[in-house]
C-alpha positions as CSV (number, residue, x, y, z in Angstrom):
1,M,190.7,169.9,149.7
2,R,192.7,166.4,148.6
3,A,189.5,164.7,150.0
4,W,187.5,165.9,147.0
5,L,189.7,164.2,144.6
6,R,189.1,160.8,146.2
7,T,185.3,160.6,145.6
8,R,184.8,158.9,142.7
9,S,181.8,157.1,141.1
10,K,180.4,154.1,143.3
11,R,179.9,151.7,140.3
12,P,181.4,148.0,140.5
13,A,185.0,148.3,138.9
14,S,184.2,145.1,137.3
15,K,181.1,147.0,135.4
16,R,183.1,150.0,135.1
17,E,186.1,148.1,133.1
18,D,183.1,146.0,131.2
19,D,181.4,149.2,130.2
20,R,184.8,150.7,129.1
21,G,186.2,147.9,127.5
22,K,183.1,148.2,124.5
23,K,184.7,149.2,120.9
24,S,182.1,151.6,120.8
25,L,183.3,154.2,123.2
26,P,186.1,156.7,122.3
27,Q,189.3,157.0,124.5
28,S,189.2,160.5,125.1
29,I,192.0,162.4,126.5
30,V,191.9,165.1,128.6
31,R,193.9,168.4,128.2
32,N,194.0,172.3,128.6
33,A,192.2,174.1,125.9
34,E,194.3,176.1,123.6
35,P,193.6,179.9,123.1
36,E,192.5,179.4,119.5
37,E,190.1,176.9,120.6
38,L,188.0,179.0,123.2
39,G,186.2,181.0,120.4
40,T,184.9,178.0,119.1
41,L,183.9,176.6,122.9
42,P,180.4,178.7,123.4
43,K,178.8,177.2,120.4
44,N,180.1,173.5,120.9
45,L,178.3,174.3,124.4
46,Q,175.0,175.6,123.1
47,E,174.7,172.3,120.8
48,W,176.1,169.9,123.1
49,T,173.4,171.1,125.5
50,S,170.7,171.6,123.2
51,G,170.5,175.1,123.6
52,F,170.5,175.3,127.7
53,I,173.8,177.2,127.6
54,E,173.5,180.6,125.8
55,L,176.4,182.1,123.5
56,P,176.3,185.8,124.4
57,G,177.1,185.3,128.5
58,T,179.6,182.0,127.5
59,K,181.2,184.5,125.4
60,N,181.5,187.1,127.6
61,V,182.6,184.8,130.8
62,L,185.5,183.3,128.4
63,S,186.8,186.4,126.5
64,S,187.0,188.2,130.1
65,S,189.9,189.6,131.9
66,A,189.0,187.6,134.7
67,F,189.0,184.4,133.0
68,D,192.0,182.4,133.4
69,P,192.7,179.9,130.2
70,T,194.6,177.7,132.3
71,G,191.4,176.2,134.2
72,C,189.5,175.6,130.9
73,F,189.8,171.7,129.7
74,V,188.5,169.9,127.0
75,A,188.4,166.5,125.9
76,E,189.7,165.5,122.5
77,D,189.2,161.8,120.8
78,K,190.8,161.8,117.4
79,G,191.7,165.1,116.8
80,S,188.2,166.4,117.8
81,I,186.8,168.5,120.9
82,V,184.0,166.5,122.1
83,G,183.8,167.8,125.6
84,C,184.9,170.9,128.0
85,V,184.8,172.4,131.3
86,A,185.8,175.3,132.9
87,V,187.0,176.8,136.2
88,T,186.3,180.5,136.6
89,N,186.5,183.3,139.0
90,L,184.1,184.5,141.0
91,P,184.0,188.0,141.7
92,R,185.1,187.2,145.2
93,K,189.0,187.1,145.8
94,N,189.9,183.1,145.8
95,W,186.3,182.0,145.1
96,L,185.7,179.5,142.5
97,V,182.9,177.8,140.3
98,I,182.9,174.9,137.9
99,R,180.9,175.7,134.7
100,Y,180.6,174.3,131.3
101,L,180.8,170.5,131.8
102,A,179.5,169.0,128.6
103,A,180.2,166.6,126.2
104,K,179.5,165.5,122.3
105,R,178.3,162.0,122.4
106,P,175.4,161.0,124.2
107,Q,176.4,157.0,125.0
108,S,179.7,157.9,125.9
109,R,179.6,161.2,128.1
110,V,179.4,160.0,131.2
111,Y,183.1,158.9,131.2
112,A,184.2,162.2,129.0
113,V,182.6,164.2,131.5
114,E,183.8,162.1,134.9
115,K,187.1,162.7,133.3
116,L,187.0,166.2,132.8
117,L,185.5,166.9,136.1
118,S,188.6,165.0,137.8
119,R,190.6,167.3,135.8
120,A,188.6,170.1,136.7
121,L,188.9,169.3,140.4
122,Q,193.0,168.6,140.5
123,Y,193.2,172.2,139.0
124,V,191.0,173.6,141.9
125,E,193.5,172.0,144.4
126,T,196.1,174.1,143.1
127,K,194.1,177.0,143.6
128,K,193.5,176.1,147.3
129,P,190.3,178.1,146.9
130,E,188.0,179.6,150.2
131,F,184.7,178.6,148.2
132,L,184.2,176.5,145.5
133,R,180.8,175.8,143.8
134,A,179.4,174.7,140.3
135,T,176.3,175.1,138.1
136,T,175.5,173.1,135.7
137,P,172.2,172.4,132.9
138,S,169.6,169.8,135.1
139,M,170.1,167.4,132.8
140,Q,172.0,164.0,132.7
141,P,174.7,162.9,132.5
142,Y,175.8,165.9,134.3
143,V,174.0,166.0,137.4
144,D,174.5,162.5,138.2
145,V,178.6,163.1,137.6
146,Y,178.7,165.8,139.6
147,K,177.0,163.9,142.7
148,S,179.0,160.8,142.2
149,F,182.1,163.4,143.4
150,A,180.4,164.1,146.2
151,F,178.3,167.8,145.1
152,K,175.0,168.3,146.1
153,P,172.5,170.6,144.9
154,I,171.8,174.1,146.7
155,R,169.7,176.2,144.5
156,R,167.9,175.8,141.4
157,D,168.1,178.4,138.2
158,F,165.7,178.8,135.7
159,R,166.0,180.5,132.4
160,I,162.4,182.4,132.0
161,T,161.0,184.5,128.8
162,W,158.4,186.2,127.8
163,D,157.1,186.4,124.1
164,L,156.3,190.4,124.1
165,T,154.2,190.2,121.0
166,K,151.5,188.0,123.3
167,T,151.9,189.9,126.7
168,P,148.6,191.9,127.4
169,E,148.9,195.3,129.0
170,S,147.3,194.7,132.8
171,P,146.0,197.6,135.5
172,T,148.8,198.2,138.2
173,K,148.9,200.3,141.0
174,Q,150.1,204.2,140.4
175,V,153.9,204.5,140.5
176,E,156.1,207.5,138.6
177,V,159.0,206.0,136.4
178,R,162.2,207.7,136.2
179,E,164.7,205.9,133.8
180,V,168.2,205.7,135.6
181,T,170.9,207.9,134.2
182,E,174.4,207.7,135.1
183,K,174.0,210.8,137.4
184,T,171.1,209.4,139.5
185,A,172.8,205.7,139.4
186,P,175.0,206.1,142.7
187,E,171.7,206.9,144.7
188,I,169.8,203.7,142.6
189,A,172.7,201.8,143.5
190,K,171.8,201.7,147.2
191,V,168.0,200.8,146.3
192,L,169.2,198.0,144.4
193,V,171.3,196.4,147.2
194,E,168.8,197.0,149.9
195,S,166.2,195.7,147.5
196,I,168.0,191.9,146.8
197,R,167.8,191.3,150.4
198,P,167.8,188.6,152.1
199,Y,167.0,186.6,148.7
200,W,169.9,187.4,146.8
201,D,172.5,187.7,149.8
202,W,174.3,184.6,148.6
203,R,175.1,186.1,145.5
204,T,175.6,189.9,146.9
205,E,178.5,187.7,148.7
206,E,179.9,186.1,145.6
207,Q,180.0,189.3,144.2
208,G,182.2,190.6,147.1
209,G,179.8,192.7,149.0
210,E,177.3,195.1,148.6
211,D,179.7,198.2,147.9
212,A,180.8,195.9,144.4
213,V,177.2,195.0,143.5
214,G,176.4,198.6,143.8
215,Q,179.8,199.4,141.6
216,K,179.1,196.9,138.9
217,F,175.3,198.2,138.7
218,Q,176.9,201.4,138.1
219,E,178.8,200.3,135.6
220,G,176.6,198.3,133.6
221,I,174.5,201.8,133.5
222,K,178.0,203.1,131.7
223,K,177.6,200.1,129.1
224,G,174.2,200.5,128.0
225,E,172.0,198.4,130.5
226,R,168.7,200.4,130.7
227,W,167.1,200.7,134.3
228,L,163.6,202.2,135.7
229,S,163.3,203.4,138.7
230,G,159.4,203.5,140.4
231,S,158.3,205.8,142.8
232,V,155.7,207.0,145.1
233,G,156.0,210.1,146.6
234,K,159.5,210.7,147.3
235,E,160.3,207.0,148.0
236,V,161.8,204.8,144.9
237,V,159.4,201.8,145.4
238,G,161.0,199.3,143.0
239,L,163.5,199.0,140.1
240,T,163.4,197.2,137.3
241,G,165.9,197.0,134.1
242,L,167.0,194.9,130.6
243,I,169.8,195.3,128.0
244,P,167.9,195.3,124.4
245,D,169.1,194.2,121.5
246,Y,171.3,191.6,124.1
247,Y,170.5,188.1,122.2
248,K,170.2,189.8,118.8
249,T,167.8,191.9,117.4
250,G,164.4,192.6,119.5
251,D,165.4,190.0,121.9
252,A,166.4,191.3,125.0
253,R,168.3,190.7,128.5
254,F,166.0,190.9,131.4
255,R,168.3,191.8,134.5
256,G,165.4,191.7,136.9
257,T,162.2,193.5,138.7
258,F,163.4,194.4,142.4
259,V,161.2,195.6,145.2
260,V,162.3,197.6,148.4
261,P,161.5,195.1,151.2
262,K,159.2,197.5,153.2
263,H,156.9,198.0,149.7
264,R,156.5,194.4,149.6
265,G,153.6,192.4,149.1
266,R,151.8,195.7,147.9
267,G,151.5,194.6,144.4
268,Y,154.6,196.8,143.4
269,G,156.2,194.0,141.7
270,L,153.5,193.3,139.1
271,T,153.5,197.3,138.8
272,M,157.2,197.1,137.4
273,M,156.8,194.3,135.4
274,S,154.2,195.6,133.8
275,Q,156.3,198.9,133.2
276,A,159.0,196.8,132.1
277,S,157.1,194.9,129.4
278,S,155.4,198.1,127.8
279,W,159.4,200.0,127.7
280,A,160.9,196.7,126.2
281,K,158.2,197.2,123.7
282,K,158.7,201.1,123.1
283,L,162.5,199.7,123.1
284,G,161.7,197.2,119.9
285,Q,161.7,194.2,121.6
286,D,159.5,191.1,121.0
287,K,161.2,188.9,123.5
288,M,163.3,189.7,126.6
289,T,165.2,186.6,128.7
290,V,166.1,186.2,132.5
291,Y,168.2,184.1,134.6
292,T,167.1,183.6,138.1
293,F,167.5,181.6,141.4
294,S,164.9,179.4,143.5
295,Y,165.0,177.5,146.0
296,L,165.3,173.4,145.7
297,E,161.6,172.8,147.3
298,S,159.8,175.6,146.1
299,L,160.0,178.7,143.7
300,A,161.3,181.9,145.4
301,P,159.7,185.3,144.9
302,G,160.9,186.6,142.0
303,A,160.7,183.7,140.3
304,L,156.7,183.5,141.0
305,L,156.3,187.4,140.3
306,Y,157.9,186.3,136.5
307,I,155.6,183.4,135.8
308,K,152.6,185.7,136.8
309,S,153.3,188.3,135.3
310,G,153.4,185.7,131.7
311,G,157.3,184.5,131.9
312,K,157.2,181.0,131.0
313,I,160.2,178.4,132.5
314,E,162.4,177.9,129.5
315,S,165.4,175.9,131.2
316,E,166.3,174.6,134.9
317,Y,169.9,174.5,136.2
318,L,171.3,173.7,139.3
319,Q,173.8,175.1,141.6
320,M,175.9,172.2,143.5
321,Q,178.4,172.4,146.3
322,R,180.7,169.9,147.7
323,A,179.2,167.8,150.5
């Protein structure tokens, strides 16, 4: 782990010294975020990344019981916060992710984020994690700074949105649709676990295993997530879900569409997407948004399905890991 901290930018020392000697660049300091500052970070992050980082999910992470404030750092210049980064826990024990690396001033971002990432990695070293990755908007200078610390991209993430006022109805295969209830959730949770194989195996591992994924699905139902199951005969062939009014009234968070492996390639994905759109409209939603992963060299099946059903890629992120 200690070798991580020795990997720094390869720019010539003289050039770095010359650049940093310019009076126009602020001399920011990096310190732990104060408890009262955490509440303002989501809005700052959204502004600093031009909307790439969204508010509700960020607020949930920073206010969750699993969040450790000692792993959150800010860059301060002349009494103002100009950057931040956080090391947060994944559901699997002793697995960490670095996120929210961002800075305010375009002309000096590279210096602030280098300091922030270096401080985050020092913190990571004290935790001695079994696994570490990072996630960042696919924008500069963040990607290059991560690379200068020996991180390499492993996956892409997309934020995909649908304007439901313009999403046309399309003919689909006949399925029997039922809303998942707390009573049926335990059985449907098993279907979900099966439906995310093998593409989401990496996430299942991060979440702590299949039992943890199934339990989280059931907890989501209790907290207001809405899911539909689609059946042909007595067999469930697919699932789709959303959280109405998640971002604001009429703006839903789409939880995705999943098809049981043996039923893939038969059109059930598009069928469940059509059901999701129609259902969202009935629930008063005008827009829905999903975060989904993809491969580096090509789109994953889920991303292809979402685009084919009328979704538009709104922004791209990178998941990165130490080389």
